[in-house]
MMTF fields as JSON, N, C-alpha, C and O atoms, coordinates in Angstrom:
{
  "mmtfVersion": "1.0.0",
  "mmtfProducer": "UNKNOWN",
  "numBonds": 327,
  "numAtoms": 328,
  "numGroups": 82,
  "numChains": 1,
  "numModels": 1,
  "chainsPerModel": [1],
  "groupsPerChain": [82],
  "chainIdList": ["A"],
  "bondAtomList": [4, 2, 8, 6, 12, 10, 16, 14, 20, 18, 24, 22, 28, 26, 32, 30, 36, 34, 40, 38, 44, 42, 48, 46, 52, 50, 56, 54, 60, 58, 64, 62, 68, 66, 72, 70, 76, 74, 80, 78, 84, 82, 88, 86, 92, 90, 96, 94, 100, 98, 104, 102, 108, 106, 112, 110, 116, 114, 120, 118, 124, 122, 128, 126, 132, 130, 136, 134, 140, 138, 144, 142, 148, 146, 152, 150, 156, 154, 160, 158, 164, 162, 168, 166, 172, 170, 176, 174, 180, 178, 184, 182, 188, 186, 192, 190, 196, 194, 200, 198, 204, 202, 208, 206, 212, 210, 216, 214, 220, 218, 224, 222, 228, 226, 232, 230, 236, 234, 240, 238, 244, 242, 248, 246, 252, 250, 256, 254, 260, 258, 264, 262, 268, 266, 272, 270, 276, 274, 280, 278, 284, 282, 288, 286, 292, 290, 296, 294, 300, 298, 304, 302, 308, 306, 312, 310, 316, 314, 320, 318, 324, 322],
  "bondOrderList": [1, 1, 1, 1, 1, 1, 1, 1, 1, 1, 1, 1, 1, 1, 1, 1, 1, 1, 1, 1, 1, 1, 1, 1, 1, 1, 1, 1, 1, 1, 1, 1, 1, 1, 1, 1, 1, 1, 1, 1, 1, 1, 1, 1, 1, 1, 1, 1, 1, 1, 1, 1, 1, 1, 1, 1, 1, 1, 1, 1, 1, 1, 1, 1, 1, 1, 1, 1, 1, 1, 1, 1, 1, 1, 1, 1, 1, 1, 1, 1, 1],
  "groupList": [{"groupName": "UNK", "atomNameList": ["N", "CA", "C", "O"], "elementList": ["N", "C", "C", "O"], "formalChargeList": [0, 0, 0, 0], "bondAtomList": [1, 0, 2, 1, 3, 2], "bondOrderList": [1, 1, 2], "singleLetterCode": "X", "chemCompType": "L-PEPTIDE LINKING"}],
  "groupTypeList": [0, 0, 0, 0, 0, 0, 0, 0, 0, 0, 0, 0, 0, 0, 0, 0, 0, 0, 0, 0, 0, 0, 0, 0, 0, 0, 0, 0, 0, 0, 0, 0, 0, 0, 0, 0, 0, 0, 0, 0, 0, 0, 0, 0, 0, 0, 0, 0, 0, 0, 0, 0, 0, 0, 0, 0, 0, 0, 0, 0, 0, 0, 0, 0, 0, 0, 0, 0, 0, 0, 0, 0, 0, 0, 0, 0, 0, 0, 0, 0, 0, 0],
  "groupIdList": [1, 2, 3, 4, 5, 6, 7, 8, 9, 10, 11, 12, 13, 14, 15, 16, 17, 18, 19, 20, 21, 22, 23, 24, 25, 26, 27, 28, 29, 30, 31, 32, 33, 34, 35, 36, 37, 38, 39, 40, 41, 42, 43, 44, 45, 46, 47, 48, 49, 50, 51, 52, 53, 54, 55, 56, 57, 58, 59, 60, 61, 62, 63, 64, 65, 66, 67, 68, 69, 70, 71, 72, 73, 74, 75, 76, 77, 78, 79, 80, 81, 82],
  "secStructList": [7, 7, 7, 7, 7, 6, 6, 7, 3, 3, 3, 3, 6, 6, 6, 6, 3, 3, 3, 3, 3, 3, 3, 7, 7, 6, 6, 3, 3, 3, 3, 1, 1, 1, 1, 7, 7, 3, 3, 3, 4, 4, 4, 7, 7, 3, 3, 3, 7, 7, 7, 1, 2, 2, 2, 2, 2, 2, 2, 2, 6, 4, 4, 4, 7, 1, 7, 6, 6, 7, 2, 2, 2, 2, 2, 2, 2, 2, 2, 6, 6, 7],
  "xCoordList": [86.075, 86.958, 86.072, 84.997, 87.142, 86.604, 86.303, 86.791, 85.682, 86.333, 87.627, 88.194, 88.216, 89.71, 89.559, 88.73, 90.546, 90.233, 91.863, 92.663, 91.928, 93.443, 93.894, 93.313, 95.299, 96.422, 96.521, 97.452, 95.327, 95.485, 96.358, 96.63, 96.751, 97.859, 97.005, 96.354, 97.309, 97.092, 98.129, 99.249, 97.816, 98.735, 98.522, 97.905, 98.954, 98.293, 98.745, 99.971, 98.383, 97.978, 98.948, 99.999, 98.835, 100.228, 101.512, 102.429, 101.742, 103.111, 103.363, 104.419, 102.661, 102.98, 103.797, 104.732, 103.202, 103.502, 103.021, 101.858, 103.027, 102.424, 102.24, 103.206, 100.872, 100.951, 100.103, 98.979, 100.513, 100.014, 99.127, 99.779, 97.749, 96.551, 96.256, 95.648, 96.397, 96.024, 94.384, 93.836, 93.997, 92.42, 92.213, 93.127, 90.656, 89.98, 88.499, 87.644, 88.29, 87.556, 86.846, 87.458, 85.342, 85.141, 85.7, 85.776, 86.04, 86.219, 88.127, 88.709, 88.654, 89.878, 90.727, 90.174, 92.291, 92.705, 94.092, 94.868, 94.327, 95.574, 96.197, 95.876, 98.035, 98.856, 99.402, 99.486, 99.681, 100.115, 101.327, 101.408, 102.522, 103.476, 104.03, 103.389, 105.395, 105.861, 106.325, 107.04, 105.301, 104.908, 103.553, 103.489, 102.267, 101.156, 100.789, 100.886, 100.567, 99.853, 98.345, 97.883, 97.432, 96.369, 96.046, 96.738, 95.33, 94.853, 93.341, 92.982, 92.599, 91.738, 91.778, 92.565, 90.429, 90.502, 90.417, 91.085, 89.369, 89.486, 91.216, 91.385, 92.469, 93.7, 94.13, 95.232, 93.525, 94.349, 93.35, 92.201, 94.33, 93.484, 94.252, 95.39, 92.906, 93.717, 95.141, 95.272, 95.911, 96.967, 96.834, 96.882, 96.648, 96.904, 95.55, 95.664, 94.685, 94.009, 94.624, 95.789, 93.932, 94.568, 93.614, 92.49, 94.702, 93.866, 93.391, 93.599, 92.637, 91.701, 93.298, 93.295, 94.075, 94.972, 96.121, 96.357, 96.494, 97.096, 96.476, 97.093, 94.991, 94.4, 94.245, 94.253, 94.074, 94.709, 95.61, 95.539, 96.709, 98.146, 98.283, 98.588, 98.048, 97.886, 97.336, 97.733, 96.176, 95.198, 96.592, 97.234, 96.792, 97.768, 98.756, 98.969, 99.642, 100.655, 100.417, 101.227, 99.219, 98.603, 98.67, 99.647, 97.957, 97.577, 99.141, 99.053, 100.239, 101.235, 101.976, 103.107, 101.578, 102.18, 102.288, 101.451, 103.116, 103.48, 102.425, 102.003, 102.261, 101.531, 100.041, 99.425, 99.513, 97.586, 96.954, 95.761, 97.759, 96.977, 96.563, 95.483, 97.478, 97.683, 96.155, 95.333, 95.888, 94.569, 94.502, 93.461, 95.563, 96.044, 95.707, 94.573, 96.574, 96.602, 95.078, 94.72, 94.24, 92.668, 92.244, 92.231, 91.971, 91.443, 91.548, 90.588, 92.784, 93.094, 92.443, 92.039, 92.503, 91.61, 90.634, 90.282, 89.909, 88.273, 87.862, 86.963, 88.352, 88.245, 88.48, 87.583, 89.449, 89.874, 89.414, 89.742, 88.106, 87.162, 85.591, 84.751, 85.261, 84.37, 84.154, 83.148],
  "yCoordList": [89.832, 90.085, 90.516, 91.115, 89.84, 90.452, 91.345, 92.016, 92.232, 93.27, 93.431, 92.663, 94.866, 94.975, 96.417, 97.326, 96.216, 97.467, 97.207, 96.458, 97.836, 98.499, 97.25, 96.503, 96.987, 96.231, 94.779, 93.984, 94.592, 93.913, 93.645, 94.619, 92.648, 92.802, 92.134, 91.09, 93.381, 92.859, 92.834, 93.288, 92.34, 92.081, 92.889, 92.346, 93.798, 95.055, 94.276, 94.178, 93.963, 93.17, 93.842, 93.228, 95.16, 95.496, 95.562, 95.346, 95.846, 96.084, 94.715, 94.756, 93.612, 92.473, 92.916, 92.265, 94.083, 94.475, 94.169, 94.516, 93.746, 93.663, 94.559, 94.952, 94.942, 96.198, 96.279, 95.779, 96.741, 96.577, 97.761, 98.806, 97.938, 98.398, 99.815, 99.362, 100.916, 101.742, 101.95, 102.073, 101.922, 101.977, 101.977, 102.227, 101.648, 101.388, 101.753, 101.068, 102.628, 104.18, 103.895, 103.406, 104.065, 104.888, 103.772, 104.339, 102.572, 101.423, 101.622, 101.177, 102.43, 102.877, 101.921, 101.498, 101.72, 101.296, 102.192, 102.297, 102.67, 103.3, 102.881, 102.28, 103.162, 102.253, 102.95, 104.133, 101.808, 102.099, 103.195, 104.032, 102.775, 103.03, 104.669, 105.689, 104.396, 105.795, 105.012, 104.089, 106.182, 107.575, 106.764, 105.536, 107.787, 108.278, 107.45, 108.017, 106.726, 105.581, 105.019, 104.163, 105.733, 104.96, 103.928, 104.105, 103.186, 102.235, 101.856, 101.498, 101.934, 101.081, 99.213, 98.335, 99.128, 98.211, 96.852, 95.821, 97.196, 96.111, 95.268, 94.155, 96.659, 95.881, 95.322, 95.575, 94.84, 94.222, 92.759, 92.538, 91.904, 90.803, 90.61, 90.915, 89.801, 89.572, 88.567, 87.521, 89.256, 87.942, 87.652, 86.465, 88.705, 88.041, 89.08, 90.302, 88.518, 88.699, 89.714, 89.521, 90.681, 91.717, 90.805, 90.325, 90.795, 89.901, 91.493, 92.565, 90.928, 92.48, 93.651, 94.859, 92.923, 93.354, 94.34, 95.548, 93.59, 94.142, 94.923, 95.438, 95.28, 96.58, 97.683, 98.837, 97.363, 98.531, 98.977, 100.206, 98.515, 98.623, 99.634, 100.8, 99.146, 100.031, 101.205, 101.913, 101.437, 102.496, 103.386, 104.25, 103.085, 103.857, 104.475, 105.678, 103.503, 104.231, 105.16, 106.032, 104.963, 105.793, 107.092, 107.731, 107.715, 108.509, 108.918, 109.898, 108.44, 109.319, 109.612, 110.069, 109.447, 110.948, 111.817, 112.271, 112.763, 114.278, 115.267, 116.397, 114.841, 115.365, 115.369, 114.824, 116.006, 116.231, 116.281, 116.032, 116.587, 116.686, 115.558, 115.401, 114.767, 113.248, 112.6, 112.894, 111.622, 111.274, 109.881, 109.224, 109.489, 107.905, 108.916, 108.811, 109.783, 110.173, 110.304, 109.861, 111.219, 111.788, 110.178, 109.923, 109.403, 108.13, 107.648, 106.937, 107.73, 106.492, 107.572, 107.182, 108.798, 109.835, 109.337, 108.835, 109.582, 109.093, 108.053, 108.042, 107.146, 105.514, 105.31, 104.871, 105.601, 105.505, 106.004, 105.789, 107.252, 107.848, 107.442, 108.14, 105.898, 105.346, 104.645, 103.946],
  "zCoordList": [77.42, 79.247, 80.144, 80.126, 81.313, 82.525, 82.823, 81.914, 83.628, 84.386, 84.912, 85.689, 84.263, 84.492, 85.681, 85.649, 86.542, 88.078, 88.27, 87.71, 88.951, 90.186, 90.598, 91.385, 89.851, 90.223, 89.351, 89.481, 88.401, 87.746, 86.521, 85.818, 86.236, 85.101, 83.885, 83.86, 82.619, 81.341, 80.323, 80.554, 79.247, 78.687, 77.035, 76.12, 76.966, 75.856, 74.436, 74.391, 73.806, 72.508, 71.808, 71.629, 71.288, 69.996, 70.439, 69.646, 71.67, 72.157, 73.034, 73.665, 73.18, 73.639, 75.308, 75.775, 75.951, 77.155, 78.299, 78.092, 79.449, 80.368, 81.509, 82.163, 81.808, 82.219, 83.641, 83.681, 84.479, 85.783, 85.738, 85.731, 85.704, 85.677, 86.733, 87.703, 86.863, 87.512, 88.02, 89.115, 86.811, 86.582, 85.639, 84.853, 85.061, 83.838, 83.796, 84.356, 83.252, 82.541, 81.587, 80.637, 81.426, 80.026, 78.835, 77.745, 78.789, 77.978, 77.499, 76.509, 78.624, 78.543, 79.838, 80.853, 79.449, 81.076, 81.324, 80.374, 82.263, 82.563, 83.177, 84.202, 82.494, 83.228, 84.843, 85.172, 85.56, 86.881, 87.186, 88.085, 85.761, 85.587, 85.091, 84.84, 85.089, 84.247, 82.421, 82.033, 81.679, 81.66, 81.909, 81.868, 82.225, 81.91, 80.445, 79.356, 80.52, 79.572, 79.382, 80.136, 78.018, 78.31, 76.989, 75.986, 76.973, 75.576, 75.849, 76.971, 74.936, 74.858, 75.394, 75.041, 76.481, 77.319, 75.913, 75.989, 74.605, 74.108, 73.443, 72.945, 73.805, 73.116, 74.571, 75.059, 74.965, 76.468, 76.642, 76.259, 77.386, 77.818, 79.122, 79.475, 79.897, 81.508, 81.189, 80.554, 81.799, 82.33, 83.796, 84.121, 84.879, 86.229, 87.16, 87.259, 87.59, 88.342, 89.531, 89.878, 90.091, 91.908, 92.756, 92.611, 93.81, 95.065, 95.121, 94.554, 96.155, 97.378, 98.276, 98.513, 98.457, 99.457, 98.012, 98.038, 97.198, 96.144, 95.434, 94.502, 95.654, 94.76, 95.67, 95.241, 97.162, 97.822, 97.861, 97.846, 97.919, 97.716, 96.824, 97.072, 95.79, 94.703, 94.296, 93.37, 95.198, 95.505, 96.306, 95.708, 97.331, 98.522, 97.886, 98.034, 96.91, 96.453, 95.385, 95.072, 94.778, 93.859, 94.541, 94.149, 95.442, 96.211, 96.947, 97.688, 96.867, 97.208, 96.01, 96.178, 94.873, 93.963, 94.039, 94.819, 93.532, 94.374, 92.882, 93.125, 91.988, 91.225, 91.117, 90.2, 92.09, 92.796, 91.184, 91.012, 90.146, 88.778, 88.124, 87.553, 88.232, 87.874, 87.899, 88.767, 86.757, 86.941, 87.629, 87.63, 88.17, 88.75, 90.158, 90.625, 90.757, 91.692, 92.486, 93.577, 91.313, 91.129, 91.908, 93.112, 90.922, 90.936, 91.904, 92.203, 93.013, 93.917, 95.285, 96.381, 94.847, 96.039, 96.403, 97.47, 94.892, 95.057, 95.531, 96.373, 95.15, 95.168, 96.959, 97.679, 97.324, 98.911, 99.496, 100.663, 99.255, 99.989, 100.083, 100.651, 99.277, 99.243, 100.404, 100.525]
}
């Protein structure tokens, strides 16, 4: 499977749900929405690749999460500081 990144939409095979990806790290995919959900990247297949603009938009939305211990918030803050 091609590299999964923020904003991509993947099909989670076990549930047949389409998920917007918050981030992919260490062989796991974290979902953009609620509740905080992670799954092995091997359980997902690419459905739609994000555009560069939609990727950045997702990062800014995650940076606005109120809970600063949320891993999506932490990831967005770190990635936007690159």
